[in-house]
C-alpha positions as CSV (number, residue, x, y, z in Angstrom):
1,M,4.8,-13.7,-80.0
2,G,2.1,-16.4,-81.1
3,L,-1.5,-15.5,-80.0
4,E,-1.5,-18.6,-77.5
5,V,1.5,-16.9,-75.5
6,I,-0.7,-13.5,-75.4
7,I,-3.9,-15.7,-74.3
8,G,-1.7,-17.1,-71.8
9,L,-0.2,-14.0,-70.0
10,V,-3.3,-12.4,-70.1
11,T,-5.0,-15.6,-68.3
12,I,-1.9,-15.5,-66.1
13,F,-2.7,-11.7,-65.3
14,L,-6.3,-12.1,-65.3
15,G,-5.7,-15.3,-62.7
16,I,-3.3,-12.7,-60.3
17,V,-6.0,-9.7,-60.7
18,G,-8.9,-12.2,-59.6
19,L,-6.7,-13.7,-56.6
20,G,-5.6,-10.2,-55.0
21,V,-9.6,-9.0,-55.4
22,A,-10.3,-12.0,-53.6
23,L,-7.5,-11.5,-51.0
24,V,-8.7,-7.6,-50.5
25,K,-12.2,-9.1,-49.8
26,L,-11.4,-11.7,-47.7
27,T,-9.2,-9.3,-45.9
28,G,-11.8,-6.8,-45.5
29,N,-14.4,-9.6,-43.8
30,L,-11.6,-10.6,-41.7
31,A,-10.8,-7.2,-40.5
32,D,-14.7,-6.7,-39.8
33,S,-14.8,-9.8,-37.9
34,I,-12.1,-8.9,-35.7
35,D,-13.5,-5.4,-35.1
36,G,-16.5,-7.4,-34.1
37,V,-14.7,-9.6,-32.0
38,R,-12.8,-6.9,-30.2
39,D,-15.7,-4.5,-29.4
40,E,-17.6,-7.8,-28.0
41,L,-14.5,-8.4,-25.4
42,R,-14.3,-4.7,-24.3
43,G,-17.9,-4.8,-23.8
44,D,-17.4,-8.5,-21.7
45,I,-14.5,-6.5,-19.9
46,K,-16.2,-3.3,-19.0
47,D,-19.2,-5.7,-17.6
48,L,-16.8,-7.8,-15.5
49,R,-14.6,-4.6,-14.3
50,L,-18.3,-3.3,-12.8
51,E,-19.2,-6.4,-11.7
52,L,-15.8,-6.7,-9.7
53,R,-16.2,-3.7,-8.4
54,G,-19.4,-4.5,-6.7
55,D,-17.8,-7.4,-5.3
56,I,-14.8,-5.7,-4.2
57,G,-17.3,-2.9,-2.4
58,G,-19.2,-5.7,-0.9
59,V,-16.3,-7.5,0.7
60,R,-15.0,-4.0,1.7
61,A,-18.2,-3.2,3.6
62,E,-18.2,-6.7,5.1
63,L,-14.8,-6.8,6.3
64,G,-15.3,-3.3,8.0
65,G,-18.2,-4.4,9.7
66,R,-16.3,-7.5,11.1
67,I,-13.1,-5.2,11.8
68,D,-15.6,-3.0,14.0
69,A,-17.1,-5.6,15.7
70,V,-13.7,-7.2,16.6
71,A,-12.6,-3.6,17.9
72,A,-15.9,-3.9,20.0
73,E,-15.5,-7.2,21.4
74,L,-11.6,-6.1,22.1
75,A,-12.7,-2.9,24.1
76,K,-15.0,-5.1,26.3
77,T,-12.3,-7.6,27.0
78,R,-9.6,-5.2,28.0
79,M,-12.4,-3.7,30.4
80,A,-13.2,-7.0,31.7
81,V,-9.5,-7.8,32.1
82,A,-8.9,-4.2,33.5
83,R,-11.8,-5.0,36.2
84,L,-10.4,-8.4,36.9
85,E,-6.9,-6.9,37.5
86,G,-8.6,-4.3,39.7
87,R,-10.3,-7.0,42.2
88,V,-7.3,-9.2,42.3
89,L,-4.2,-7.3,42.1
90,G,-6.0,-3.9,43.6
91,V,-5.0,-2.3,40.2
92,P,-7.2,0.9,39.4
93,L,-9.6,0.7,36.1
94,P,-7.8,2.7,33.3
95,D,-9.0,5.7,31.7
96,T,-11.7,4.2,29.4
97,A,-11.3,7.1,26.6
98,V,-7.5,6.3,26.4
99,D,-8.2,2.4,26.9
100,A,-10.6,2.4,23.7
101,G,-8.3,4.2,21.4
């Protein structure tokens, strides 16, 4: 083998090694970048979960209040209907403790 062939093979070998080193460095940088994005997304997801839990709690409280108001109005309406029936048809008033339930 000639000196030129050996130099050519060494050059190719060094090029491959250099490319490998560059790829390892690039892969490491990419992994670090992915880790950073992953951590940021986890934080965002945690914040969104907390915000949604608060919103859901508020909606539940509001609906609970509305349901209670509707139940109270229904009880009043039942009593009004019972009074009307009592006046018009002579039907006695129901037991309010049983009727409210």
